gemmi code that builds the backbone of each chain (N, CA, C; Angstrom):
import gemmi

chains = {
    "A": [
        ("MET", (25.914, 52.416, 41.372), (26.859, 52.579, 42.445), (27.147, 53.767, 42.220)),
        ("ALA", (27.296, 54.931, 43.330), (27.678, 56.325, 43.404), (28.985, 56.265, 42.756)),
        ("GLY", (29.178, 57.501, 42.299), (30.928, 58.098, 42.297), (31.114, 57.402, 41.132)),
        ("ARG", (32.321, 58.241, 40.364), (32.617, 57.771, 39.418), (33.945, 57.328, 39.458)),
        ("HIS", (34.820, 56.294, 38.672), (35.942, 56.016, 38.548), (36.532, 55.716, 37.319)),
        ("LYS", (37.829, 55.176, 37.083), (38.754, 55.223, 36.278), (39.131, 56.633, 35.673)),
        ("GLY", (39.662, 57.594, 36.455), (39.427, 58.831, 36.173), (38.433, 59.633, 36.181)),
        ("ASN", (37.891, 59.389, 37.035), (36.030, 60.060, 36.725), (35.756, 60.011, 35.337)),
        ("THR", (35.785, 58.833, 34.469), (35.317, 59.136, 33.160), (34.223, 58.087, 33.172)),
        ("LYS", (34.336, 56.497, 34.337), (33.438, 55.755, 33.944), (32.328, 56.010, 35.791)),
        ("GLU", (31.006, 55.491, 35.433), (30.315, 54.632, 36.679), (30.998, 53.075, 36.711)),
        ("PHE", (31.040, 53.040, 37.789), (31.475, 51.394, 38.229), (31.033, 50.736, 37.580)),
        ("ARG", (29.664, 50.488, 36.927), (29.121, 49.300, 36.424), (29.837, 48.900, 35.273)),
        ("GLU", (30.441, 50.270, 34.588), (31.198, 50.419, 33.121), (32.726, 49.867, 33.154)),
        ("LEU", (32.916, 49.402, 34.381), (34.318, 48.989, 34.677), (34.253, 47.574, 33.967)),
        ("ASN", (35.509, 47.083, 33.393), (35.475, 45.598, 33.544), (36.097, 44.912, 34.576)),
        ("PHE", (35.458, 43.578, 34.731), (35.864, 42.616, 36.205), (37.292, 43.401, 37.270)),
        ("ALA", (38.709, 43.374, 35.879), (39.705, 43.782, 37.103), (39.186, 44.824, 37.037)),
        ("GLU", (38.964, 46.002, 36.617), (39.316, 47.344, 36.848), (38.094, 47.363, 38.172)),
        ("GLN", (36.874, 46.700, 38.199), (35.666, 46.534, 39.332), (36.585, 45.896, 40.538)),
        ("ALA", (37.188, 45.038, 40.452), (37.976, 44.489, 41.664), (39.121, 45.515, 42.269)),
        ("LYS", (39.788, 46.354, 41.117), (40.890, 47.536, 41.983), (40.110, 48.281, 42.346)),
        ("SER", (38.827, 48.788, 42.103), (38.247, 50.100, 42.634), (37.635, 49.343, 43.768)),
        ("ILE", (37.063, 48.086, 44.149), (36.469, 47.560, 45.334), (38.062, 47.577, 46.080)),
        ("THR", (39.101, 47.011, 46.013), (40.005, 47.156, 46.957), (40.864, 48.837, 46.945)),
        ("ALA", (40.261, 49.456, 46.428), (40.880, 50.865, 46.598), (39.788, 51.777, 47.806)),
        ("MET", (38.102, 50.988, 47.150), (37.355, 51.232, 48.856), (37.550, 51.400, 49.669)),
        ("ILE", (37.890, 50.065, 49.676), (38.444, 49.197, 50.696), (39.243, 49.981, 51.978)),
        ("ASN", (40.409, 50.459, 50.933), (41.408, 50.834, 51.527), (41.090, 52.320, 52.212)),
        ("ASN", (40.188, 53.622, 51.326), (39.648, 54.143, 51.553), (38.997, 54.464, 53.097)),
        ("LEU", (37.889, 53.579, 53.092), (37.320, 53.263, 54.055), (37.990, 53.006, 55.668)),
        ("GLU", (39.301, 52.046, 55.329), (39.968, 51.852, 56.609), (40.744, 52.984, 57.051)),
        ("ALA", (41.326, 53.744, 55.533), (42.102, 55.321, 55.898), (40.850, 56.396, 57.094)),
        ("ALA", (39.542, 56.321, 56.596), (38.350, 56.684, 56.865), (38.467, 56.584, 58.387)),
        ("ILE", (38.596, 55.181, 58.613), (38.153, 54.769, 60.159), (39.166, 55.086, 60.929)),
        ("GLU", (40.359, 54.778, 60.561), (41.547, 54.951, 61.306), (41.821, 56.571, 61.646)),
        ("HIS", (41.501, 57.911, 60.909), (41.157, 59.254, 60.928), (40.338, 59.253, 61.915)),
        ("HIS", (39.042, 58.898, 61.312), (37.947, 58.818, 62.770), (38.312, 58.421, 64.195)),
        ("VAL", (38.849, 57.168, 64.378), (39.060, 56.832, 65.404), (40.408, 57.701, 66.279)),
        ("GLY", (40.991, 58.196, 65.198), (42.333, 59.150, 65.792), (41.604, 60.776, 66.182)),
        ("HIS", (40.790, 60.699, 65.965), (40.213, 62.083, 66.533), (38.560, 62.085, 67.502)),
        ("SER", (38.757, 60.603, 67.764), (37.549, 60.558, 68.624), (38.060, 60.799, 70.543)),
        ("PRO", (36.920, 61.744, 71.071), (37.166, 61.751, 72.216), (36.704, 60.332, 72.825)),
        ("ARG", (36.276, 59.884, 72.327), (36.219, 58.283, 72.867), (36.665, 57.183, 72.190)),
        ("ARG", (37.822, 57.412, 72.211), (38.324, 56.080, 70.954), (37.579, 54.666, 71.106)),
        ("LEU", (38.165, 53.971, 72.799), (37.255, 52.841, 72.465), (35.898, 52.522, 72.205)),
        ("GLU", (35.146, 53.411, 72.349), (33.306, 53.438, 71.716), (33.628, 53.517, 70.299)),
        ("THR", (34.328, 54.564, 69.710), (34.453, 54.700, 68.760), (34.752, 53.722, 67.497)),
        ("ILE", (35.880, 52.740, 68.362), (36.790, 51.786, 67.657), (35.359, 50.528, 67.587)),
        ("GLY", (34.955, 50.201, 68.639), (33.907, 48.903, 68.872), (32.693, 49.300, 67.924)),
        ("LYS", (32.136, 50.744, 67.713), (31.008, 51.384, 66.752), (31.749, 50.804, 65.199)),
        ("CYS", (32.556, 51.550, 64.960), (33.243, 50.955, 63.538), (33.649, 49.797, 63.156)),
        ("LEU", (34.040, 48.912, 64.268), (34.065, 47.676, 63.731), (32.732, 46.823, 63.907)),
        ("ALA", (31.833, 47.506, 64.597), (30.817, 46.392, 64.370), (30.014, 46.727, 62.745)),
        ("GLN", (30.052, 48.070, 62.509), (29.710, 48.264, 61.331), (30.450, 47.666, 60.120)),
        ("VAL", (31.677, 47.554, 60.552), (32.434, 46.583, 59.719), (31.876, 44.907, 59.779)),
        ("ASP", (31.802, 44.428, 61.071), (30.899, 43.203, 61.043), (30.087, 43.052, 59.981)),
        ("ARG", (28.774, 44.090, 60.710), (27.453, 44.018, 60.119), (27.733, 43.531, 58.815)),
        ("LEU", (28.298, 44.844, 58.063), (28.498, 44.591, 56.746), (29.060, 42.882, 56.015)),
        ("ARG", (30.077, 42.470, 57.019), (31.144, 41.074, 56.457), (29.250, 40.388, 56.999)),
        ("GLN", (28.663, 40.595, 58.028), (27.580, 39.895, 58.080), (26.534, 39.485, 57.049)),
        ("ARG", (26.178, 40.758, 56.707), (25.602, 40.974, 55.713), (25.455, 39.909, 54.341)),
        ("LEU", (26.996, 40.311, 53.807), (27.579, 39.749, 52.339), (27.512, 38.330, 52.678)),
        ("ARG", (27.663, 37.913, 53.940), (27.892, 36.370, 54.061), (26.527, 35.627, 53.959)),
        ("ASN", (25.723, 36.259, 54.198), (24.170, 36.144, 54.192), (23.852, 35.659, 53.370)),
        ("SER", (23.883, 36.697, 52.534), (23.545, 37.216, 51.020), (24.237, 35.788, 50.404)),
        ("TYR", (25.433, 35.930, 50.174), (25.757, 34.706, 49.077), (25.555, 33.472, 50.160)),
        ("TYR", (25.895, 32.997, 51.105), (25.077, 31.632, 51.806), (23.400, 31.124, 50.834)),
        ("GLN", (22.846, 32.400, 51.175), (21.442, 32.652, 50.697), (21.209, 31.616, 48.820)),
        ("GLN", (22.349, 32.751, 48.349), (22.498, 32.403, 46.893), (23.016, 30.950, 47.087)),
        ("GLY", (24.137, 30.740, 47.911), (24.182, 29.445, 47.422), (23.530, 28.148, 47.985)),
        ("ALA", (22.584, 28.223, 48.752), (21.277, 27.138, 48.969), (20.316, 27.777, 47.744)),
        ("GLN", (20.107, 28.779, 47.281), (19.258, 28.730, 46.203), (19.600, 28.052, 44.793)),
        ("ALA", (20.825, 28.002, 44.494), (21.903, 27.003, 43.901), (21.436, 25.912, 44.282)),
        ("GLY", (21.274, 25.557, 45.233), (21.284, 24.026, 45.634), (22.486, 23.621, 45.689)),
        ("SER", (23.477, 24.088, 45.839), (24.709, 23.864, 45.838), (25.196, 22.838, 47.209)),
        ("GLY", (24.461, 23.611, 48.197), (24.323, 23.376, 49.455), (25.981, 23.621, 50.424)),
        ("GLU", (26.880, 24.124, 49.696), (28.207, 24.017, 50.306), (28.607, 25.518, 50.007)),
        ("ALA", (29.637, 25.760, 51.355), (29.926, 27.303, 51.495), (30.815, 27.914, 50.004)),
        ("VAL", (30.557, 29.342, 49.938), (30.947, 29.994, 48.695), (32.482, 30.464, 48.980)),
        ("ALA", (33.174, 29.897, 48.457), (35.052, 29.919, 48.158), (35.021, 31.526, 49.050)),
        ("GLY", (36.209, 31.303, 49.789), (36.454, 32.876, 49.994), (35.491, 33.682, 51.150)),
        ("VAL", (34.630, 32.350, 51.277), (33.491, 33.372, 52.483), (33.424, 32.322, 53.503)),
        ("GLU", (34.506, 32.531, 54.805), (34.455, 31.545, 55.622), (34.086, 31.576, 56.891)),
        ("GLU", (33.772, 30.645, 57.463), (33.022, 31.096, 58.776), (33.901, 31.719, 59.949)),
        ("VAL", (33.182, 32.608, 60.337), (34.403, 33.386, 61.603), (33.509, 32.813, 63.283)),
        ("PRO", (34.397, 33.587, 63.701), (33.844, 33.183, 65.529), (32.760, 34.111, 65.798)),
        ("ARG", (31.829, 34.159, 66.483), (31.225, 35.387, 66.808), (31.755, 36.282, 67.926)),
        ("LEU", (31.463, 37.263, 67.473), (32.327, 38.388, 67.886), (31.482, 38.706, 69.203)),
        ("HIS", (30.603, 38.691, 69.596), (29.822, 39.178, 70.599), (29.432, 37.169, 71.265)),
        ("VAL", (30.425, 37.358, 72.514), (29.867, 36.222, 73.206), (28.817, 36.114, 74.523)),
        ("GLY", (27.710, 36.304, 74.254), (26.738, 36.496, 75.197), (26.899, 35.503, 76.410)),
        ("SER", (26.877, 35.624, 77.969), (26.807, 34.516, 78.708), (27.578, 33.435, 78.617)),
        ("PRO", (29.198, 33.586, 78.417), (29.757, 32.704, 78.245), (30.028, 31.758, 79.477)),
        ("ARG", (29.987, 30.510, 79.434), (30.689, 29.441, 80.008), (31.633, 28.888, 79.739)),
        ("LEU", (32.332, 28.467, 80.930), (33.310, 27.661, 80.673), (33.400, 26.326, 80.104)),
        ("ALA", (33.876, 25.950, 79.375), (33.570, 24.630, 78.904), (34.341, 23.676, 79.942)),
        ("GLU", (35.189, 23.563, 80.963), (35.458, 23.043, 81.826), (35.566, 23.574, 83.289)),
        ("PRO", (34.351, 23.463, 83.907), (33.600, 24.171, 84.344), (34.623, 24.374, 86.333)),
        ("GLU", (35.619, 22.683, 86.144), (36.335, 23.017, 87.180), (37.515, 23.710, 87.259)),
        ("ARG", (37.852, 24.497, 86.409), (38.967, 25.738, 85.874), (38.257, 26.755, 86.433)),
        ("ALA", (37.219, 26.971, 87.168), (36.586, 28.569, 87.375), (37.582, 28.924, 88.474)),
        ("ALA", (37.628, 27.722, 89.380), (38.555, 28.340, 90.300), (39.559, 29.175, 89.991)),
        ("ASP", (40.303, 28.977, 88.719), (41.335, 30.312, 88.634), (40.714, 31.580, 88.299)),
        ("PHE", (39.791, 32.006, 88.858), (39.148, 32.925, 88.252), (38.359, 33.712, 89.472)),
        ("THR", (39.125, 33.315, 90.739), (38.913, 33.542, 91.829), (39.548, 35.140, 91.885)),
        ("MET", (39.006, 36.551, 92.489), (39.546, 37.758, 92.591), (40.195, 37.645, 93.632)),
        ("GLU", (41.112, 38.401, 93.900), (41.375, 39.325, 94.723), (40.992, 40.599, 95.032)),
        ("VAL", (40.044, 41.024, 95.962), (39.301, 42.081, 96.100), (39.976, 42.995, 97.006)),
        ("ALA", (39.822, 43.964, 96.990), (40.003, 45.571, 98.015), (39.304, 46.616, 97.751)),
        ("GLU", (39.362, 47.518, 98.641), (38.629, 48.159, 98.869), (39.573, 49.569, 97.893)),
        ("GLU", (38.575, 50.278, 97.132), (39.719, 51.116, 95.912), (39.283, 52.390, 96.604)),
        ("SER", (40.184, 53.175, 96.741), (40.533, 54.160, 97.901), (39.399, 55.747, 97.164)),
        ("ARG", (39.640, 55.709, 95.638), (38.741, 56.625, 94.649), (37.882, 56.091, 94.072)),
        ("ASP", (36.932, 57.398, 93.930), (35.407, 56.682, 93.327), (35.720, 56.224, 91.617)),
        ("ALA", (36.150, 55.445, 91.328), (36.765, 55.101, 89.867), (35.511, 53.883, 89.188)),
        ("GLY", (34.636, 53.338, 89.976), (33.993, 52.259, 89.590), (32.796, 52.533, 88.602)),
        ("LEU", (31.564, 53.374, 89.981), (30.288, 53.113, 89.420), (30.080, 54.489, 88.416)),
        ("ARG", (29.892, 54.534, 87.445), (29.647, 55.599, 86.246), (28.506, 55.701, 85.109)),
    ],
    "B": [
        ("MET", (22.170, 56.279, 89.384), (22.243, 54.987, 88.560), (22.760, 55.495, 87.402)),
        ("PRO", (23.219, 54.643, 86.868), (24.105, 54.553, 85.728), (23.105, 53.634, 84.415)),
        ("ALA", (22.841, 54.040, 83.624), (21.490, 53.979, 82.741), (21.963, 52.583, 82.180)),
        ("TYR", (20.823, 51.820, 81.670), (20.872, 50.915, 80.663), (21.957, 51.596, 79.396)),
        ("ASP", (22.205, 50.665, 78.667), (23.019, 51.101, 77.637), (21.435, 50.543, 76.651)),
        ("ASP", (21.334, 51.288, 75.605), (20.093, 50.799, 74.403), (20.390, 51.188, 73.098)),
        ("GLU", (22.189, 51.521, 72.770), (22.797, 52.350, 72.025), (23.149, 50.417, 71.485)),
        ("ARG", (23.922, 50.029, 72.283), (24.633, 48.307, 71.770), (23.666, 47.095, 71.526)),
        ("PHE", (22.702, 47.261, 72.721), (21.779, 46.255, 73.346), (20.192, 46.305, 72.905)),
        ("ALA", (19.743, 45.498, 72.301), (17.989, 45.432, 72.417), (17.628, 44.438, 72.823)),
        ("PRO", (16.923, 44.218, 73.583), (16.629, 45.122, 74.645), (17.829, 45.686, 75.303)),
        ("ALA", (17.235, 47.035, 76.123), (18.781, 47.964, 76.789), (19.280, 46.427, 77.929)),
        ("ALA", (20.492, 46.703, 78.205), (21.234, 46.002, 78.969), (21.885, 46.800, 80.191)),
        ("PRO", (22.209, 46.379, 81.044), (22.962, 47.510, 82.026), (24.791, 46.789, 81.521)),
        ("VAL", (25.281, 48.116, 81.481), (26.850, 47.898, 81.249), (27.546, 49.331, 81.896)),
        ("ALA", (28.605, 48.414, 82.729), (29.275, 49.695, 83.340), (30.429, 50.115, 82.537)),
        ("ARG", (31.142, 51.440, 83.070), (31.854, 51.602, 82.982), (33.277, 51.470, 83.713)),
        ("VAL", (34.112, 50.563, 83.545), (34.518, 50.161, 84.603), (36.181, 50.959, 84.379)),
        ("SER", (37.676, 50.372, 85.559), (38.749, 51.017, 84.675), (39.587, 49.719, 84.960)),
        ("LEU", (40.597, 49.729, 84.255), (41.057, 48.746, 84.306), (42.657, 49.354, 84.740)),
        ("ARG", (43.375, 48.224, 84.772), (45.031, 48.814, 85.222), (45.490, 47.527, 84.830)),
        ("HIS", (47.074, 47.978, 84.591), (48.152, 46.785, 84.396), (48.536, 46.304, 85.606)),
        ("PRO", (48.688, 45.460, 85.730), (48.482, 44.704, 87.349), (50.236, 44.944, 87.893)),
        ("ASP", (51.030, 45.146, 86.911), (52.593, 45.607, 87.594), (53.220, 46.979, 87.481)),
        ("SER", (52.980, 47.754, 86.120), (52.677, 49.141, 85.895), (51.934, 50.119, 86.342)),
        ("GLY", (50.909, 49.692, 86.809), (49.525, 50.495, 87.348), (49.462, 51.403, 86.315)),
        ("LYS", (49.479, 51.034, 84.518), (48.921, 51.999, 83.555), (47.346, 51.499, 83.610)),
        ("SER", (46.378, 53.171, 83.303), (45.295, 52.402, 83.515), (44.459, 53.301, 82.209)),
        ("ILE", (43.347, 52.250, 81.915), (42.250, 52.962, 81.530), (40.798, 53.254, 81.679)),
        ("ALA", (40.237, 54.244, 81.785), (38.896, 54.390, 82.148), (37.691, 54.505, 81.236)),
        ("ASP", (36.983, 54.172, 81.942), (35.607, 53.838, 80.796), (35.403, 53.178, 79.677)),
        ("VAL", (35.862, 51.744, 80.325), (35.810, 50.468, 79.357), (34.321, 49.998, 79.906)),
        ("PRO", (33.486, 49.883, 78.803), (32.341, 49.285, 78.858), (32.124, 48.048, 79.226)),
        ("MET", (31.368, 47.397, 80.050), (31.163, 45.891, 80.391), (29.841, 45.591, 80.718)),
        ("LEU", (29.788, 44.615, 80.401), (28.228, 44.229, 80.557), (27.726, 43.616, 81.826)),
        ("ILE", (27.059, 43.591, 82.235), (26.870, 43.051, 83.141), (25.829, 41.745, 83.196)),
        ("ASP", (26.470, 40.494, 83.455), (25.802, 39.378, 82.709), (26.375, 38.579, 83.843)),
        ("SER", (25.072, 37.896, 84.136), (24.847, 36.712, 85.634), (25.012, 35.656, 85.301)),
        ("GLY", (25.209, 35.327, 83.602), (25.123, 34.440, 83.602), (26.714, 33.897, 82.634)),
        ("ALA", (27.222, 34.618, 82.586), (28.779, 34.407, 82.706), (29.519, 33.697, 83.321)),
        ("ASP", (30.875, 32.636, 83.387), (30.980, 32.235, 84.692), (32.532, 32.887, 84.685)),
        ("ALA", (32.605, 33.885, 84.038), (34.044, 34.323, 83.954), (33.948, 35.913, 83.553)),
        ("THR", (34.916, 36.955, 83.874), (34.778, 37.773, 83.168), (36.113, 37.873, 82.349)),
        ("LEU", (35.828, 39.079, 80.844), (36.453, 39.134, 79.721), (36.810, 40.322, 79.456)),
        ("LEU", (37.454, 40.954, 78.712), (37.574, 42.018, 79.153), (37.948, 42.383, 77.032)),
        ("PRO", (37.986, 43.654, 76.910), (37.900, 43.620, 75.723), (39.215, 44.013, 75.294)),
        ("LYS", (39.750, 43.049, 74.283), (40.841, 42.856, 73.873), (41.890, 44.291, 73.133)),
        ("SER", (41.062, 45.299, 72.677), (41.808, 46.513, 72.166), (41.823, 47.242, 73.653)),
        ("ALA", (41.434, 46.909, 74.666), (41.752, 47.665, 75.740), (42.728, 47.344, 76.729)),
        ("VAL", (42.900, 46.113, 76.848), (44.261, 44.872, 77.118), (45.606, 45.153, 77.017)),
        ("ALA", (44.887, 45.520, 75.242), (46.306, 45.854, 74.263), (46.547, 46.725, 74.567)),
        ("SER", (46.090, 47.891, 74.642), (46.648, 49.230, 75.277), (47.094, 49.387, 76.283)),
        ("LEU", (47.092, 48.645, 77.173), (47.569, 48.585, 78.597), (48.541, 48.100, 78.507)),
        ("GLY", (49.045, 47.170, 77.410), (50.303, 46.666, 77.095), (50.136, 45.197, 77.894)),
        ("ILE", (49.268, 44.969, 78.320), (49.050, 43.362, 78.778), (49.608, 42.279, 78.623)),
        ("ILE", (50.147, 41.268, 78.435), (50.707, 40.024, 77.330), (49.729, 38.957, 78.240)),
        ("GLY", (49.343, 38.554, 77.430), (48.604, 37.029, 77.667), (49.822, 36.235, 78.403)),
        ("THR", (48.928, 35.222, 79.297), (49.746, 34.472, 79.904), (49.964, 33.186, 79.551)),
        ("GLY", (49.481, 32.657, 78.352), (49.862, 31.852, 77.764), (48.613, 30.217, 78.102)),
        ("GLU", (47.822, 31.059, 79.070), (47.050, 29.707, 79.462), (45.526, 29.987, 78.300)),
        ("ARG", (44.913, 28.611, 78.150), (43.845, 29.226, 77.039), (42.319, 28.377, 77.613)),
        ("TYR", (41.183, 29.359, 77.813), (40.063, 28.531, 78.092), (39.327, 28.395, 77.137)),
        ("GLU", (38.794, 27.378, 76.770), (37.318, 27.336, 75.944), (36.191, 27.648, 76.834)),
        ("LEU", (35.552, 28.675, 75.953), (33.899, 29.057, 76.641), (33.189, 28.600, 75.452)),
        ("MET", (31.664, 28.318, 76.223), (30.986, 27.819, 75.460), (29.847, 28.972, 75.619)),
        ("ALA", (29.441, 29.243, 74.180), (27.767, 30.050, 74.428), (26.836, 29.160, 74.709)),
        ("PHE", (25.265, 30.038, 74.510), (24.180, 29.639, 75.283), (23.641, 28.395, 74.215)),
        ("ASP", (24.199, 28.541, 72.813), (23.995, 27.898, 71.976), (25.118, 26.583, 71.427)),
        ("GLY", (26.108, 26.131, 72.693), (26.666, 25.115, 72.353), (27.882, 25.914, 71.844)),
        ("THR", (28.362, 26.951, 70.704), (29.000, 27.067, 70.219), (30.714, 27.479, 71.340)),
        ("THR", (31.361, 27.166, 70.778), (32.644, 27.207, 71.593), (34.033, 28.380, 71.277)),
        ("ASN", (34.578, 28.700, 71.975), (35.702, 29.913, 71.163), (36.881, 29.645, 72.228)),
        ("GLU", (37.726, 29.793, 71.636), (39.085, 29.641, 72.840), (39.629, 31.264, 73.486)),
        ("SER", (39.573, 31.417, 74.277), (40.747, 32.751, 75.006), (41.747, 32.677, 75.717)),
        ("GLU", (42.725, 33.343, 75.584), (43.842, 33.303, 76.020), (43.513, 34.399, 77.651)),
        ("ALA", (44.262, 33.505, 78.243), (43.857, 34.710, 80.001), (45.174, 35.652, 80.095)),
        ("VAL", (44.969, 36.508, 81.014), (45.886, 38.064, 81.263), (45.708, 38.143, 82.537)),
        ("HIS", (46.508, 38.859, 83.202), (46.605, 39.310, 84.759), (46.367, 40.511, 84.737)),
        ("ALA", (44.717, 41.076, 85.373), (44.692, 42.542, 85.111), (43.632, 42.864, 86.711)),
        ("VAL", (44.186, 44.325, 87.039), (43.358, 45.048, 87.943), (42.011, 45.578, 87.148)),
        ("LEU", (40.505, 45.131, 87.656), (39.647, 46.063, 87.222), (39.124, 46.786, 88.451)),
        ("VAL", (38.510, 47.955, 88.509), (38.117, 48.858, 89.311), (36.442, 48.947, 88.807)),
        ("PHE", (35.671, 48.205, 89.774), (34.390, 48.642, 89.596), (33.672, 49.190, 90.954)),
        ("LEU", (32.900, 49.852, 91.166), (31.852, 50.089, 92.365), (33.106, 50.071, 93.837)),
        ("ASN", (34.030, 50.861, 93.307), (35.105, 51.098, 94.580), (36.004, 50.128, 94.905)),
        ("LYS", (35.869, 48.984, 94.504), (36.536, 47.839, 94.368), (37.563, 47.517, 93.742)),
        ("THR", (39.066, 46.642, 93.784), (39.674, 46.147, 92.830), (39.294, 45.148, 92.928)),
        ("PHE", (39.654, 44.442, 91.530), (39.062, 42.833, 91.474), (40.777, 42.267, 90.335)),
        ("ARG", (41.633, 42.007, 91.466), (43.109, 41.263, 90.669), (42.731, 40.235, 90.476)),
        ("GLY", (43.267, 39.778, 89.416), (43.225, 38.459, 89.467), (43.452, 38.002, 87.701)),
        ("ARG", (42.724, 36.911, 87.282), (42.811, 36.472, 86.197), (41.985, 36.849, 85.143)),
        ("PHE", (42.173, 37.450, 84.161), (40.665, 37.397, 83.232), (40.909, 37.220, 81.765)),
        ("LEU", (39.475, 36.690, 80.801), (39.934, 36.255, 79.521), (39.142, 37.698, 78.716)),
        ("GLN", (39.499, 37.440, 77.514), (39.577, 38.498, 76.272), (38.672, 38.105, 75.859)),
        ("VAL", (37.745, 39.084, 75.118), (36.781, 39.088, 74.305), (37.190, 39.832, 72.689)),
        ("GLU", (36.637, 39.564, 71.832), (37.070, 40.300, 70.242), (35.692, 41.302, 70.426)),
        ("SER", (35.335, 42.144, 70.722), (34.636, 43.135, 71.030), (34.696, 44.557, 71.855)),
        ("ALA", (34.057, 45.787, 71.810), (34.598, 47.009, 72.169), (33.802, 46.731, 73.907)),
        ("VAL", (32.901, 45.978, 74.049), (32.453, 46.041, 75.337), (32.539, 44.474, 75.681)),
        ("GLY", (33.139, 44.801, 77.248), (33.573, 43.165, 77.977), (32.417, 42.618, 78.495)),
        ("VAL", (32.794, 41.358, 79.611), (31.710, 40.783, 80.400), (32.247, 40.659, 81.265)),
        ("ILE", (31.201, 41.275, 82.543), (31.432, 40.904, 83.839), (31.025, 39.695, 84.418)),
        ("GLY", (31.366, 38.940, 84.833), (30.788, 37.969, 84.891), (30.891, 37.536, 86.727)),
        ("ARG", (29.946, 36.416, 86.865), (29.813, 36.043, 88.170), (30.861, 35.702, 89.306)),
        ("ASN", (32.465, 35.960, 88.624), (33.390, 35.745, 89.722), (33.356, 37.181, 90.039)),
        ("VAL", (32.937, 37.943, 89.407), (33.079, 39.651, 90.145), (31.727, 39.606, 90.510)),
        ("LEU", (30.509, 39.340, 90.029), (29.084, 39.742, 90.334), (28.840, 39.300, 91.741)),
        ("ASN", (29.323, 38.339, 91.991), (29.262, 37.606, 93.578), (29.882, 38.211, 94.488)),
        ("ARG", (30.499, 38.748, 94.261), (31.415, 39.940, 95.474), (30.769, 41.445, 95.666)),
        ("VAL", (29.763, 41.861, 95.070), (29.363, 43.031, 94.784), (27.175, 43.010, 95.122)),
        ("ARG", (26.836, 44.104, 95.923), (25.225, 43.911, 95.905), (24.806, 44.802, 94.555)),
        ("LEU", (23.897, 44.599, 93.564), (23.495, 45.603, 93.063), (22.302, 45.242, 92.895)),
        ("LEU", (21.634, 46.300, 92.515), (19.911, 46.321, 92.081), (19.964, 46.352, 90.478)),
        ("LEU", (19.161, 45.934, 89.496), (19.191, 45.677, 88.189), (17.663, 46.227, 88.200)),
        ("ASP", (17.641, 47.606, 87.848), (15.950, 48.061, 88.058), (15.592, 48.307, 86.551)),
        ("GLY", (15.422, 47.412, 86.291), (14.846, 47.383, 84.526), (13.656, 48.156, 83.828)),
        ("PRO", (12.733, 48.360, 84.575), (11.723, 49.162, 83.958), (12.088, 50.403, 83.748)),
        ("ALA", (13.094, 51.228, 84.829), (13.786, 52.312, 85.199), (14.630, 52.493, 84.307)),
        ("LEU", (15.082, 50.966, 83.754), (16.553, 51.192, 82.985), (17.683, 51.539, 83.594)),
        ("ASN", (17.706, 51.400, 84.284), (19.114, 51.872, 84.823), (19.632, 51.104, 86.242)),
        ("TRP", (20.862, 50.907, 86.673), (21.691, 50.018, 87.615), (22.265, 50.800, 88.738)),
        ("GLY", (22.413, 50.147, 90.005), (22.881, 50.388, 90.640), (23.303, 49.588, 91.965)),
        ("GLU", (24.446, 50.300, 92.804), (24.983, 49.239, 94.271), (23.746, 49.299, 94.965)),
        ("LEU", (23.724, 48.519, 95.819), (23.048, 48.430, 97.002), (23.509, 48.819, 97.991)),
        ("PRO", (23.106, 49.303, 99.129), (23.954, 49.697, 100.190), (24.451, 48.457, 101.073)),
        ("PRO", (25.479, 48.450, 101.669), (25.929, 47.213, 102.367), (25.339, 46.842, 103.610)),
        ("THR", (25.272, 45.289, 103.496), (24.603, 45.139, 104.997), (24.952, 44.652, 106.019)),
        ("SER", (24.282, 44.338, 106.942), (25.378, 43.893, 108.337), (25.636, 42.785, 108.291)),
        ("GLU", (25.542, 41.552, 107.431), (26.154, 40.617, 107.426), (27.516, 40.763, 106.448)),
        ("ASP", (28.005, 42.483, 106.016), (28.721, 42.356, 104.892), (29.895, 43.136, 106.136)),
        ("ALA", (29.976, 43.626, 107.019), (30.415, 44.080, 107.650), (31.827, 43.166, 108.955)),
    ],
}
model = gemmi.Model(1)
for chain_id, residues in chains.items():
    chain = gemmi.Chain(chain_id)
    for i, (resn, *xyz) in enumerate(residues, 1):
        res = gemmi.Residue()
        res.name, res.seqid = resn, gemmi.SeqId(i, " ")
        for name, pos in zip(("N", "CA", "C"), xyz):
            atom = gemmi.Atom()
            atom.name, atom.element = name, gemmi.Element(name[0])
            atom.pos, atom.b_iso = gemmi.Position(*pos), 0.0
            res.add_atom(atom)
        chain.add_residue(res)
    model.add_chain(chain)
structure = gemmi.Structure()
structure.add_model(model)
structure.setup_entities()
């Protein structure tokens, strides 16, 4: 793993288990601070937030898939502790489970005076 | 005509950049990306955009079902969406994504051309029946 740890004296692999845990926490905190700084300086804040969250989601997904595969290979058939199932973040073509409530979403439509829609 | 979004979607998908408005304060936010999704029953706004406008949920919860049968719950909000020079005022759901979804409750009020081969989309002119 790139970078040195423990006062720049050790590689990550040379740390003991507790030191590795602390190092991972520090790296996650650094990542969070970096994303906040990046978002704070973004000219397109929402888009940057979306991209950063998507990167973190993909990281989680890769780790989750990796640990589920390891669980399957071990034949446990059980979820890995601490690796919870999370709802999908991207819901494509969502349908109302109770279609009779569709009328709740009827829109009041009016013409907008200025061009604010087609971009 | 706006181009399809080929950065977030593969294959590229029609995404509109809309404005959202707080229904009471009038505070607004522009350039919110929304997937044009004729398979969606309702319209879902990105939670981050809703939060940035200070819109509070109504407390009503709706269960949404994805194409594969998985379900999610979403709390409704009242908001105003500005799309194709029209304001759509009413109840919206929320999604944990930077890209929202424009569903048929809005799409059925406009005339769109999805030009797949050209990877762009646009509004069709009104017909005599619209007048």
